Structures are given as C-alpha cells and as structure tokens.
N, C-alpha and C positions, 0 to 999 in steps of 0.2 A: 860435268855431263848433264845434259837436259834430257829427261825421259820423254821420248816421243813414241816409242814402241814397247809394248809389254807382251810377253808370251807366257802362257800358263801351260805347263805339262801336266795333263790330267783333267778330264772333263767330267769330274764326278761331283759328289755332294758339296765339296768345299770349293773346288776350282771354278765350277760353273757359276754359282751364285756370287762368289766374291768378285770375279772378273766382270760379271754383268753389272754389278753396282759400281765398280771402278769406272767402267765405260760410261755409265749414266752420269756420274759426277765429274768425270774428266773428259769432256767431249773432244778435246784437242789431242788426246792420246789414243793411238790405235791399239786395241786389245785383241789378241788372238788366243783362243783356247784350243789346245791341240790334244789329240788322243789317237792312239794306234787303232782303236776300234772304229771302223767306218760306220758300223751300225749306230754306235752312240753319237757320233758326229752328225749323222743323218737325222737322228732324233732332235738334236739341238737346233738343226736347221729347218725343222718341221713345226707344225702347230701343236704337236704332242711331245713335250719335253721329256727327257728320260728320268727326271726326278720331279716330285711335287713339292713345292713350297709356296704358300700364299704370297702373292705379289710378284713372283718370279716371272710368270708369263708376261706381265705388263712391261717389266723392265727389259726383258729380252726383245719383245716386239718393238719397243721404242728404239733400241740401240743396234739391233742386228742388221748388218749390211751398211751401217753408217760408220761406226767406229768399233763395233764388236763383231768378231768373226769366229767361226768354228771350223776347224780344218784338220785334215790328216796329214797335211804337208808340214811335217815337223821340222825338216831341215831348213826350209825357207823361213819359217817362223823364228827358229833359234837364231839364224844368221841375221835377221832384221832386228831382233829385239835388243833393247838397251838393258832391260830388266826381265829376268825369267823367274816365275814362280814354279817351284816344284810342289805339285799338289797331287801326287800319285798315291795310290792305295798302300797302306802298311798293314796288311792282314795279319792275323794271328798265325804263328808258325804251325805247320802241320807235320813237321819232321824234326828230328834231332834234338839238341839241347834247347829247352824252353818250349817244346811242343805243347800247343794248347794254351800257352801263356804269353810268350815273348812276341814282339813285333818282328815280322819278316821284312827286312830292308832291301830285298832284291830289286824292287822297283825304284827305290831311292838311288841305289847304286847304278842301276841301268840308266836312269835319267841323267845322272852326273856324267857317266861315260858318253852318253849321246851328246851332251853339251860340249864336253872336251873334244869330241871328234868333229863337231860341226861348226863351232864358234870360230869366227875370223877376226873379231874385234873384242874390246873390253866388255865384260858383262857383270852386272850385279845379279847374283843368284840368291833367291830367297826361298828358304825352307818353310813351306806352309803346312805340310803334313804333320800329324802328331807322331813324334819320334822319340826314342830314348835319348837321354842326355849324351852329348858328344857325337850325335849323328852328323852334325855339321862338320865335325872333324873328318869324318869319312868322305863327305862330299869335297871338302877342301883338299884332302890328300889326292883324291882321284883327279880333280881339276888341275892342280898344280904339278902333279907328276906327268901330266899329258899336255902341258901348256905349249902352244905354238909361239914362235917368236912374235913379239909385239902384242900379245894377248894377255890381259890381266883379269883376275877374278876377285870380287869381294863377295863373301858369303854372309848372309844375314839370316836370322831366325825371326819369323813373324807368325806365331801360332794363331790358329783360329779359336774363337770362343763362341761358336754358333750352337744354338739349340734347335733340334729338329722341330719343324713347324713354325718357327719364328726367325729363320735365318735372315730373311731380307730386312726385317725390323732390327735384328741384332747388328747387321752390317750398316744400316742407315743411321741408327741411333746408338752406336757402340758406346758402352760404358768405359771401355778402355781398349786401346790398340797397343800391343806390346811389340817392340822391335829391339832385337839384340844384334850387336855387331862387334867386330874386333876393336880393341882399344888402340888403334893406330890412326894416323891422319887419314889414310885412304878409307879405312873401315868406317870412321865417323862421317866422312863425306857421303859414303853409301847409305848410312843410316839416315842422314838428312834428306837424301834424295827420296827415300821411301816415305819419310815423314811428310815431305812436300806433296806427295800423291794423296795421302790420307787427309791432309789439311784442306783439301778442296771441300770437304764436308764435315770433318771431325774437328771439334775444338782442340787447339794445341794442348790444353791442360789434360785432355783425355788420352794423349799419346805418350806412352812411357817408353823410355829408352834405357837399355842396360847392356851388359855383355852377352855374348851368344849363349853361354852355358846357363846363365841365370834365366834367360828367356825360355830355353828349352825346359828347364826344371820347373819354371813357374806354371807352364801348361800342365805338366804332369801333376804338380802339387794341387792345382785348382781342380783337376779331375778327381784326385784322391779325396779332397775335402768334400766335394759334392757327393761322391760315392758314399762317404761316411754318413752324410745327412740322409741320403736315400736308404742306406742300410739300417740306420737307426729307426726311421719311421716305419719301414717294412717289418722290422723286428717287433715293434710295438703293435703292429696290426695283429700278430698272433695272440698277443696278450689281450687285445680288445675282443677278438673273437671268442676267447676263453672266458672272459669276465662279463661280457655284455656291454662294454664301452664301445664308442664309435670313434674310429681312428680319425675321421674327418674333424670331429669336434675336438679331439685331443690336439690335432695339428693346429687347428685354429687358435686354441688357447695358448699353446706353446709358442706359436708364431707371433703372438702379440707382444712377446718379450723382445724389446728392441735389440738385445744382445744376440738374439737368435734369428728373428725374422721369419717370414712365412715361406720363402722360396725353397723349392726342393724338399718340401715337407708333405708331398702328396703321395700316399701309398698307392702302388699299382704294380703290375708285373714288370714294368721297366721300359727303357728306351727301346725302340724297335730297330736300331742299327745293331747288327749281329744279334738279332732280335730274340728276346725271351719267347716270342711266339714260335720261333723255330724249335726251341727246346721243349716248349709245351707240346708241339706237334710230335717231336721225337719221343717224348715220354708216352704219349697216347699210342703211337705206332708200336713202341716196345711192348705195350700192354695188349696189343692185338686189335686195336681199333682201326676202322676204315675212316679216313678223313675226307670230308668234302669242304674245300677251302674256297673262300671268296674274299678278294681284296680289290677295291675299285681303282687303286693306284699302282698296283704292282703287276708287271707282265708275267704271264704263265711261265716263260722260260726262266725268269729270275726266281720265281717261287721254287721251281724244281732244282735250280742251281743251289739255292740256299739249303734245301732239305736233303740234298744228296752230297753236300760238301764232306770231304774226308774227316773234318772235325766233328761232324754230326753223325755220320753213319758209315759203316764199312760194307753195307749192303744196299747200294743205290737202286738196284732192280726191285728189291722188296718194297722200298719206299714208293717207287713209281706204280707198282701194282696195287698199292693200297691208298693212293691219294688221287682224288678227282678234283680238278680246278673248275670252278663255275664262273659264269659271266654275270650272274645276278645273285643277290642274297636269297631270293625266294626259291630259286632252283637248288641252291646249296642246302637248304634246310629240309627239303622234302624227304620224309621218311627216316629222319635221324632221331637218335635218342637224346642228344644234348647239343647245346650251342655254347661254344667257348669264345668269348669276346676278347680279342687281344689288341685291337687297334681302336682308336677313338674318332673315326671318321664321322662327320655330322650325319651322313646318310643313315648310319646305324641307329641314331636317336629317333629317326622319323619313320622307321619301319612299322608296318602294320602287324603287331605281334599277335593280335587275335587271329589273323589270317595264317601266321606262321604256326601258331599253336594247333590249328586245325589239321595241318599237314604233317606234324611231327608224330613220332611214336609216343605212346603214353606209358608211364609218366614222363613228362617233358621237363628237361632240366636246362637252366641257363647259368653259366658261370660268367659273371661280369668282372673281367680282369682290369677294366679301366674305370669302373664306377661312374658310368655315364648314363645308365638306364634308370627308369623309375621302378624300383624294386617292388614297392607295394602294389603298383598297377599290374605288374607282371604276375605277382602272386594271386591277385584277384582274378586274373584270366585263367589261372590254373597251373602256372609254372612252379617248379621247385627252383628257388633262386639261391645262389651263393655268390658272395663278393669278398673283397679283401678288407679286413679291419673292422668288420661289423657282423655281429651274429644276428641273423634275421630270425623271426619267430617261427618260420617254417623252413627247415633246412633238411637236406638229404644229400649224402655223399655221392659225388659223381664217380662212377667206376667205368673203366674203359670196356664197356660191353657194346657190341654192335657198332653203329656209326656215330661219329662226332662231326660237328661242323665248326670250323675255325674261321672267325671273321676278323 
C-alpha cells in the first residue's frame, strides 16, 4: 500500500498540529482532519484557530486548501483514507469505577465503530490519543468483529510526545517517534508505511518501532517519569519557602548533574490542560470569592465549560453567578483585592503594574504561580507578592475575601 490519503478523527490539540505538520512535510499526501463539531472545523478553516501554538498559524496557512483540509464529512474522509489517525479526546471519567481518575474511552470506541461502519477497503488505523495499555485491543476487536468482506485492518500505536507551547517544534524536531504494531507480516508492513511518512523529515534513527503494548505503555511510563520530576521539584518548593532557599537556584544546581538534567525541573502550578488554574479557581469559589478572569487565548464558552464540568463542581449556576470573564487584563483587575497569575502569556509580563495597582483595592496582592514577573519591582510599587519556591522579604497570605482576578 502507498499512502496517498490520511484522515484524522479529532481536530483537537494533538490531531490538528500533528496533521498540519504531516501535510507540510508530505506535500504529495492529502491530509483531512475531521470532527463532529462544525464550530471547531469552522475555526480551523478561519484566521482564528481553535488552539494556540507558536508556529501553527503559519503551517496551517501554507497547507490549508492545498493538501490539508478540515471537514465535518467524516464518512467521505474515512472512505477515501488509506491511513486513519484516531486522535479523539480521552477525558477523565465522571462516573462509575475510576471516576475522577481513569480515562473514559467512549470516544475511542465510537471512532472505531464509525470506521467499521464506513470503511470499504483496507485501512491502517493508528491510535494517537493517550490511552491505557490494551486500548488498541478494544479497537481491534471492534473493527474485526464488524469487518466487511474484503476489508482488512492493521492497528498501530503512535503516541504523541508534545509539550504545550512547543508542539510544532516538538513535531518538526522530534527526539523520537514511537510506532508499535502487531508482530505479523501485515502488521510490520503497516509499521513501515507509517515510518515512511515520518521519514520525510525525521531521521530514521529517531524512529523507534516496537510491539503495540510496549508503545502504549511507553507513553504512560514517560508521563509518569515526568510527573515524578515535577512532583519532586514542587515538593522542594515548599521547603524553599520555609527555609529561605530559592527553588530556581536549587533546580539550576541540581540540573547541572548530567544524570538528572534541567528539563522539567521548573516549579509552578503545572500544565494548563485539565488546568490547575481551574482548580485554583474552584478553591477560590469554594471560599466565597468572586472571580474576574482574563485569558487572551481561551474563548469565554470554553472557560465556563471547564469551570462547570461535573468533575469540578456540582453547582454550575453558582459558578456562573460568581465568575465574570473580561476581554482585557485591565478591566479584569479593576476593584479586586488580588491577582492570581496562572498562565505565562508574554502579554502579562508587559502589563503596566503601576496602572493596575492604582485601580485595585488596598492592600493589593499578587500571587505569581508561573514565576514570570519581577517580584522586587512589584513590591516597590506597593504590592504584596507571593510566588512558588521562594520566600520574599515582604509576604502576606492571600485569603479569599472579596474579588480575585485570575489571569
């Protein structure tokens, strides 16, 4: 099989950027990214993409309408495709066994059933979403239990290793691409077909092949090891705050050890997917605060969706009554007691904090959860400043009284 058409089910954080880069580097392959959400597809076809990643706009503009397409016509895309990426969401379960912890695979199963129903010729089906080990077996059983005469499937695992904020660089300059498949002649042929796609821009030595289950587990293991590093440095931040040490200096010293390295040794409130900013907001709301929220990259509907999710609250109306979304940082901070910085947009480093201080209630507090601000300069203006992993000379606990601004 020569891959001429690729379909991706799921136009989200993984599917959109991944397929955009594939289209850029494989100009002779037609790449179609599909989603049931007409609104999301409309955004991908507009000048305002549904997700923000540095460099993504340029890649999409160059390829869209040439060999990169975004569509809600899932049936046509599946039928035309030689290779199908399953890149749908695997949210945390909100019900039953594993509620709040386990991955909900209903969208994975739904995608597999859709492929089985619509496919009319042989397909390579690639599991791209982060899934539990043996999820490929679920896909395999669904596809093969509903196989039409003359249609065969090969199921591969090809997990993503993208970091938010550097996804395009991670795709263009991947340290490794991992592909897992069945240890059969047909399975290995499918593995080589996917290798061929990545070899358009990734050195062959960086493409690792293994069996399906090792590939799935490797993704989970990598996440676990990275989580351990983040947990370790965040635990040290509490010690630093208690002793007067600076967690950034500790991380720099420890990171110089070649056995450890500096990556993922930056203390902060954490990744903003299934965001700690959401849980910071929840905690403040639980304490009776009124929140004024500003984020330059997230739509209002998405903010309310995250804050009213069943895993976050059982009282969505209370949340809506106590949260106001703003279109500028300056309107968000007017008349509030405290600013809580949860995201590290460059815009926030360039704000006029003297102007902000003048319109806030006094005393005025800032909690810098990303460690991107000049704390001494803020203190000189008059702010009470707190950050992570460093005890400042002038501190005061932030209590949920009155209004808080989350940036």
